FIDREN-702964 format. One record per residue (C-alpha): x, y, z; residue in three letters. Coordinates in steps of 0.5 Angstrom, whole numbers, plus 500, padded with zeros to 3 digits. Each point is the difference from the previous one (the first is absolute). Last residue first. Example, Ala and Ser with C-alpha at 12.3 -4.5 7.8 and 13.67 -1.06 7.14 Angstrom:
2
527498514SER 498493502ALA 
This chain:
255
369569328LYS 505506501SER 499502507GLU 500493503ALA 507499496ILE 503507502MET 498498508TYR 503493499GLU 506503497VAL 501505506ALA 498495505ALA 506495497LYS 504506501LEU 499501507ASP 500493502ASP 507499496ASP 503506505SER 500507497CYS 506504502ALA 503500493MET 493503497CYS 503501493THR 496495496GLY 503495505LYS 505499494PRO 500505495PRO 494500495MET 502502493ALA 500492498ASN 499496506PHE 503501507GLY 502495505ASN 495500505LEU 494503496THR 501495494HIS 501494505GLN 493503503MET 497500494LEU 502493498THR 498497507ASP 493503499MET 498497494GLY 502501493LYS 492501498ASP 501507504ILE 505502495ARG 496498494PRO 494504503ALA 504506503TRP 500504493ALA 493499498ALA 497501507GLN 503507500ASP 498502507GLY 508502502LEU 504501494LYS 504494498PRO 507503500ALA 503502493GLY 505505503ALA 494504502ALA 493497501GLY 498506504THR 498497506GLY 504494499HIS 507505499CYS 499505506ALA 495496504PHE 504494502CYS 505503506SER 495504505ALA 493499497GLN 501493498TYR 503499507ILE 494503504GLU 495496495LYS 503494502GLY 500501507LYS 493502501GLY 495503496SER 495500494ALA 496505497ALA 502506496ALA 505497496PRO 506505498GLN 500501492ALA 495506501ALA 506504503ALA 505498495ALA 495503494GLU 498506505PRO 507502500ALA 503500508ALA 499506504PRO 504506497ALA 507502502ALA 501506503ALA 501506495PRO 507500497ALA 505505503ALA 503495505ALA 507503501GLN 501498507GLY 505495499GLY 504501494LYS 499494494ALA 506498496GLU 500496493VAL 505495497GLY 494495499ALA 503495505GLU 502505505LYS 492502500LEU 498493501LEU 505499506HIS 498506503GLN 493498500VAL 502493503ALA 504504505ASN 494504502ARG 496494500LEU 505497505GLU 500506504GLU 492500501GLU 500493502SER 499494496CYS 495495502ASP 494501495ALA 505500494CYS 495500495THR 501507497GLY 500503507LYS 492502499PRO 498496494PRO 503502493MET 494501494ALA 499507501ASN 504502506LEU 501497507GLY 501503506ASN 507499502LEU 503500494THR 496506497HIS 502504506SER 507498500MET 500503492LEU 497506503THR 505501505ASP 506498496MET 498506495GLY 495501494GLN 506501495ALA 502492502ALA 493498497ARG 502505493PRO 507496500ALA 497493501TRP 497499493ALA 505503496ALA 506496504GLN 497493499ASP 505496504GLY 494496504THR 494501496LYS 495506503PRO 494495502ALA 494501495GLY 497493502ALA 506497498ALA 507503499GLY 504494499ALA 505501505ALA 495505504HIS 494495501CYS 503493503ALA 507504502ILE 497504506CYS 499495505ALA 506495502ALA 505503495ALA 498507501TYR 500499508VAL 507497499ASP 503505495SER 498506505GLY 503496506SER 497497505ARG 499504507ALA 504497506ALA 496496505ARG 500504506PRO 505498506ALA 496497506ALA 503493499ASP 507502499GLN 500505506ALA 497494504ALA 506496498SER 499494496GLY 497493499GLY 497498507VAL 500505506ARG 499498507ILE 498506504ASN 492498500GLU 503493503VAL 503503506PRO 507499501ALA 502494505ILE 505497494ASN 503507498GLU 501502507LEU 504493501ILE 504501494LYS 502507502ALA 502497507GLU 504495497MET 504505495ARG 501504506PRO 504495504ASP 499501507PRO 506503504GLY 507499499ASN 502498508ALA 493496501GLU 501496494GLU 507497502GLY 505503505GLY 505501495GLY 500494496THR 507497503VAL 499502507GLY 493497500ARG 503494497ALA 505500506ILE 495501505PHE 496494498TYR 506496499PHE 502501507ALA 493499503PHE 499493497ALA 507498502ILE 498502507VAL 494496500VAL 504494497LEU 505500506ALA 494500505ALA 497494496LEU 506497501ILE 501501507GLY 493498502VAL 501493496PHE 507499504THR 497502507THR 494495498MET 
């Protein structure tokens, strides 16, 4: 028993010796160096309230507004259908003779026509989701392509008149719903006047052979473009369901 107690005491002494040696080598351990700041940060992150946790970017990135599209982008998405071919009386892209008298009216008047519609052109020129800045960019792009310039505040011409009688008559008086809204915002410029070979709304003779092809074919033409009609008929923001509703509306009005 005496031998056992002696060995145990020796082991305790050795253990304390190793402890103090290790403490001296490491400079006193964690207490001497203080808490690890990285560990503290990780702990705070783990216990943060749920509403403070962000996914996919910083708050500044999330709050940043969408950058305005360039004039060429807006033109390609919403203006090319009529202005590229001069459909429905639209001044053709690059036609200086057609754009010069319009530019002389000033940017204020051009923007008024663009925002409110003029003759066969609907309000915002079928780009319902465009901001005023984006529409101004598109107008400036068209002016640049024609080699003319419009000054702000030079609106010398009288205010734009309401839509021409023949264009207004083309709008259906009855029916409502999503299809009609899409038609008026994006399809009327061509289908309301028959511009660029588009089957005119209400023209049974023009629509009958198209209706016979079936909805699948009509939707394929609508989504991918057909002849002079660009993909989605210039309504790039429209879903497939939106476009289908517009096609169904035009079919119903043209039977």
